[in-house]
N, C-alpha and C positions, 0 to 999 in steps of 0.2 A: 391516644393513637389507636386507630382501628386496625385490627389484625385481619389481613385479607390473604387470599390464596389464588394463584393463577391456575385457571382451568381452560384447557384447549378444546372444550366442547365434547360431544358424545363419543368421539374417537379417542379421547384421553384415556390412558390406562388407569388413571385415578378417578374414581367416581365422585359425584356430589355427596353420597352417604359417607364415603371415605373421608372427604374433606371436613364434613361435619364433625367427625371424631377428632380432628386435629385441634379443635377449639377456635379455628378461624371464624370470624363473624361476617365476612363479606367475600365476594368473588371478583376476580379480575379476569375478563374474558374478551373475546372478539369473534367476529364472523370470518374465520380464516378461509372459508371456502369461497368467499367473494373476492375477486381479484382487485388489486389496486386500480383506482380510476373508475370503478363502478359504484353505483348507488347502493347503500344498505337499505333495503326495503323495510317498511314498518313491520310487516308480518314476520320477517326474519328476525328482527330485533325482539319482537314480542315472543317469538318461539324460543329464543335463547333465554329470555327472562324466565319463561315458564320452565324450561329445562333445569334452570338453577333453583328456582323457588319451589317447584313442585315435581321433582323427579319421580316418575311412576305414579303421579297423582297424589303423592304424599308431601306435606309441607316439610321443607328442609330447614326452615328458619334462617336461610341465607338469602342475600340479595346481591344483584349485579351492581357493584359500586363503581368500578373503573373499567373503561374500554382500553384494552391494550392488545393491539393497536388499531386505530383507524389509519391505515397506511397512506403515506404520501407517495404517489407514483413517481417513477423515474422521469416521466414526461414533465411533471411539475418541477422536479428538482433541476432538470436541465432546461426547462422552458422550451421544449421542442415537441413536434408532433401534436397530439390532441390535448396539450396541457390546459387550454382554456376549458375544454369540455370536462376534463378531470377536476378542475377547480369547481366548476358548476356542480358536478356530482358530489364533491366533498361537502359543499354547502348544503345540498339536499340531504345528504347523510346526517349532517349535524342537526338539521331541522327534524328529521325522523327520529334521531336519538333523543332530542329534547322532548318530543311528543310521547315517546314510549320507553326510553331507556335511561341509563346512568348519566350523570352530569359531568364526570371527569373523563377527559379524552387524552390518553397518552399517545404520542407519535414520535418518530425520529426523522432526522434529515441526513442520514448517512448514505453516501452514494453506493448503490448496488447491494452491498452486504450489510445486514442488520447487526451482525457481530462476527468476530473472527477468532477461531481457535485452531491449533494444529493437532491437538489430542483431546478427544472427548472422554477418554477413560485412562487417564494417567494414574499408574498404581501408587497407592499411599502405604506408608509403613504399617497401618492398622488393617490392611486388606481391602479397604475401600478404594474408590477411584474418584478422581477430580478432573475437571476440565483445565487445560493448560494451553498457553500460547508460548511457543518456543521460537525466538527470533531467528535462530539459525535454520530451523526447519522451514520457516516461512521464506527466508531468503533462498533456500534450495528450491522451493516451489516457484517463487517469483522469477529467479534467474534461469533455472535449468528446465523446469517443467512448463511453466507458462511462457518462458522466453520473452518476457516483456522488454521492449526496446528501452535501453538505459537503466534497466533494473539494477545492474551491478553498481552503478554510481550511488545507489541509496544505502549501501552497506560498506562498512570499513573492510580493509583487506583481510583481517583476521576472521571475520564472519564469512566472507566469501570463500576463504580457504577451508574453513570447517564445513561449509555447505557442500563444497565440491567433494570433500572426503566422504561425507555421509552419502552422497549420491552414488558413489561407487558400490556401496554395500546394499543399496535398495533393490528390492525385487519389483516386478511390475505390479504385484499386489500391493506392495508398500506405497507405490506412487499413486495408485488408484485410491487407496485409503486416505492418503493425504489430501488429494483433490476433493474427495467426498466430505472430508472433515471441514475443509475450508468453505465449501459451498453449503454446508449445513446451516450457515448463518444467513442464507437467502430467505426472504419472506416466504413463509409456507414451507421452509426446510426442503426446498426443491433440490434433491441430490442427483438429478438427472443431467445437470449441466456438464458439457464437455469443456476442454481447454479452449476450443475454438469459440464456444458460446461466451466464455469469459472475455476473450479478446474482443469479441463483437461488442459486448457491453462496455468494456473499458473505452472503446473508441468513441462512445457517445459523450464522454467527458473531455474529449480533446478540446483544449482552449478554455476550459472552465477551471479557474484557480480558486483559492479559498475566498478571495474578495468577491468574486462573481457568484460563487455558490452561496455565500452569506447574503448577498443582495437578493438572490432568488428566495431565500428563506424569509427575508424581510418582506419581499413582495407578496409571498404566499400569505404570511400572517396579516399583512395589511388588508388582504382580501377577506380572510376568514375570521380573524379575531373579533372584529366589530359585530359580526353576525353571532358568534358564540356568546359574546357579552350580552347581546339583546335576548338570547335564548336562555340565559342563566347557566351556560356551560363554561367549563374551565379546561382550556387546552394546556398540556404540559409536555414539553419537549425532552426526550431522553437524550443523555449525552452519548457521544461517540464511544464505540466499544470495539477495540481499545482506543484510548484517547490520543491517538497519533496517526499521521498519514500512512497509508498502505497502498501498494500497487500504483503509486503515482497519483492517487485520488486525494482531493482536498478534504480537510476536516474543519468544521466550523463551530462545534459545540463540545469542546474538550477541556475547558477550564473556567474558572470564575470570570475571567475577563471576557471570554466569548459570551457567556450567559448575560453578563452585565450589559454588553453591547446590544444584544437582541432584546432584552427587557426594556432598555432605554429607547430603542428604535421603534418599538410598538408598545407604547406605555399604556396598557390596559390590563386590569386584573385577569381578564380571560387569557392573556398571553403569559403562561407560567412555565414551571419547571418540574420535571421528574428528577428528584435527587437520587442518583444511583451511585452509592458509595463504592460499589465494585468496579464501575467503569472509571469514574473520576479518580478513584484511589490508586489506580495503576501509576499515575504521575507522582513522582517523588515529592513535588511541592504542594500536593493537595492537602488543604486544611479544612476538614468538614465544619468545624465550629466557625471559622472565619466565613466560609461560604454561607452558612445558615444565618449568621448575624448580618451579612451583607444583603442577602436576597431572600431571606426567610419568608417574607410576606407574599412572595410569588411561587413558593413551593406548594404544589397541589397534591403531590403523590411522592412516596419514597420507596426505593428498592434498597434493602439493607443486606449487603453481603460484603465479603472481604477477599482480598488477594494478597499474595506475597511475591514481591519482585525478587527475581533470582536469575542467575546465569548471565547470558549474553545481553549486551546493551549497545545501542548506537544512537547517540544524541539523546532525544527524549523517548526513543523507542527501547523497549526492554522486554525480556522474557518474564512471564509471571504464571503462577499457579493459583487457582481458586482455593482459598483456605477455609478453615472453620470460621463461622460468623464472628466469633469473639477473638479470633487470632488474626494474623496478617498485619498489614502495614497501616491500616486505618483504625484509629481509636474508636471502637464502636460504642463504648460507654459514654465517651464525651459527645459523640454524635447524637445519641438518644437523649442525653441530658439537654443538648441544645434544641432538639426538636420539641421536647416537652416544654421547654421555656418559650418557644415560639407559639405552641398551643396556648399556653397561659396568657401570653401577650394578646393573642387574637381574641380569646374569650373575654378578657378585660375590655377590649375594644368593642365587643358586641358582635363580632363577625359570626355569621351563621356557619361558615366553613372552618371553624376553629379546630375541629377534630381531623387530624391528618391520617388518611389511610396509608398503610405501608404493607409490604409483603416480604417474606423471607426469600430473597432472590437467590436462585440456584441452590445447590447443595451437593454434597458428595453422594455417590452411589454406595449405599451401605446395606449389608444383609440382603433381604429379598429384593431390594432395588436392582440388584445386578442381574436379575432374571425377568424383570417386569417390562423392560424395553420402553421406558417412558421417553418423553421429549428430552433431548440433551440438556442437562443442567436442572431438570425438573423432576427429580425422584420424590417418592413419598417420604421414606424414612429420613433421608438426608435433609430435606426441607423441614420436616417436623422437628428434627433435632435443632436446626437453626432457629425455628420459630420459638421453641421452648427456651432456648438460651436468650433470645431477644426479649421474650416475655418476662424472664427472670430479671433482666436488667431494668426493664420498665417498672416492675413491681418494687425493686429495691430503690430506685430513684424517686418513685412516687410516695 
């Protein structure tokens, strides 16, 4: 398995020379300054490759291995507005990447928000901080701040009562902080959205249920996967984070059955999977070994992190905290053992893509991380700790 590291470009507080010292062998990056629906030009792709491979004109020994993400626009997800133009632009971007860039393209099909948390700096007993999703806090936001129609029906009476009680103690600063934390999961981490902006975006999904959104994903892949296949590219869809419906929006990539359906619907090796144990592992029934045995041949990229379910729950929705990589609810040792077995199987088959890239996904803010102001979930020391632990498991199992 190839050890990679996510880098957000020149504005990242963690530099390429910093990453080289972590022992990572490859880089996961994207052109975050280009909006969804626009073409990624060859010169911009080439510039990013050079920034990674030769920062300051000196060889880093690192390569750009995975694009994360080439975003799918909201117009494509809803099939409204300029969605046809956006698909054409996506195809052109794939062609430009094939000519000048990496071959693995990660994306997601989550409506509006890429991920959702209610606390980006939840205090830990050791003095570090973690990202956390608290279902009661989210219900408070949904029912009382956003005032979404019908929101109360999505939560049991106990959670509604707890949310109302917490609201009484909140200051205006607390409310603004919660809003900004939730919209931090927007593509590009756009924290300037207002509540009215969110209501406007939610309205674009009126009448779109899970079945319709799933069909839109199939339609999108039917358009782009054959081109990716012809270009030697591998697309890999990231799961919903968290893997359950929020804000009345549908979810279509939350479990093994969802992935099996999409893999069967567009049955080409270019249509693949980003295995994120941190996202899928929030569900109590997630079995990583079963997932890998069932769909391992279509896994092109892995995010290895862990979560611990705790506190409030409603149906399949639950509070959770991001844990250390080798702790939490997902058996990380069993996961890595299954991924190594999948690599061996591919190598025996003669597959060129037998080596799976993975990255230590997220991490706790530890020590100097707490003053560096990195992207939420992407500290230097916390992720390095996670990578070292994962590296140790790989060495032991190998």
